[in-house]
C-alpha positions, 0 to 999 in steps of 0.5 A: 541528455535527458534521463528518464524518471524511474517510477515504481509500479505495483501491478495490483488492482488497487492501483489500476485507477491511478496508472490508467490515467498516468499516461495522459497526465504525465505526457511530456515527462520522460518516464521509465516504469519498473514493476514490482510488489511493495517490498521489492519496490522498497528495496529498489527505492532504498538503493536509489534504483527508483526516483519515486514509487508507491511504497509500503508506508512503513518504508518511509519510517524505516529511513525517513532521511532518505525520502520525501513524500508526495502530498495528498495521495496514498492508498488507504482505507477508512473501514475494510480494505478487502485486499489485506487479509488474514486467512485462517483455519480457526477463529482469530480468537483461537490463534495463540502462539502459532507460527503464522505465514506472512506474504513476502510481498508486503512490509506494512501489512506484516507490521500492522498484523504484529501491532494488531495482535499486540494491541487487540489480543494482548500477544505477539505471534511468530511470523514466517515469510512465505511465497506460497499461495494462500491455499498452499500456505494454509496447508502449512500454517493455521493462518496466513497473511495475504495482500493484493490481487492474491488476497482478493482471489483467495476471498473469491475462491473461499480458500479459508474458513475465517477471513479477517480484513486488517483495514476493518480490524484497525478501524475497529481498534482505533477508529481511524483510517489506515494508510497502507501505501505512500508515494515516496520520492528519493531525496537524492533525486529531489536534490538532483537535476531530476527535481524538475521532472519529479515535481511535474510527475507529482503534479501529474500523479495528483491529477490522475488521482482526481480523475480516478476518483471522479471516474469511480464516483460516477461508476465508470471503471475503464481500467477493467481490472482482473478478469476473474473479479466479478463486476460487483466485487470490482465496484465494491473494491474501488469504492472502499479504497481511499487515494487521499492523504488528508484525514488519513494522516491521523491514522498514519501518525498513530501507526508510526507511534505504535510501530515505534512502541513495538520496536518495528521502527527506530522512531515515529518520523516527522512527515516531510513533503516535496512540492509538486509543480503546478500541473501543466506548467 
């Protein structure tokens, strides 16, 4: 009896281009998609309830012995990312020692914010996880961290007087890209009968990435995206994202070194990749 491959799916606009093409590229691979936000999918993958998923890049470093990476694919930014935002009622320079509300949906972005405060501003702040919307969070906190479609919507609705794009902030401090998400596979699944469909899925994923990049470069967005997003914003957003994992590796390595420096992970791990099957094989 064939067991479907359990695949995590984040229902955010940033992954819409990849998931739009996956039904076509992974035809013939029995899959079961499980929706969740990044931190929720981290928990599912760690507990062997997923075989592969787009996960927080910090998750790989938390337990690298449990995982392998699909090569060549990520969610990254080379400048601004537009959907990982620190929203505040006061300028960034005036935030000193305040409790900051941070989304419970993300792990990487919270770690990144911690590092940026320490490296750029010379101080660390206290964070409190919250499920409040950005508007409600800013009634409780002087600043809040928001990600994904919620962050994009907050930007469109101008809920905050000051908006700091964490991708842009990281780029200004380091000169390097930032990798927010990696496609992480369970090592246990790779060492089981799921290895063959997992390798085929990774090949299909890379083909979906290729098709998505080609579509974006040609100005075609057949996945649509959220109705509330203005057309110009959609175009800007998908063109500012990188789905590659090549030049981005240098930024990922630096992130891990700094995460180790500030005690956010035990050590900066070596990157270990699985081998995708030949696409169409």
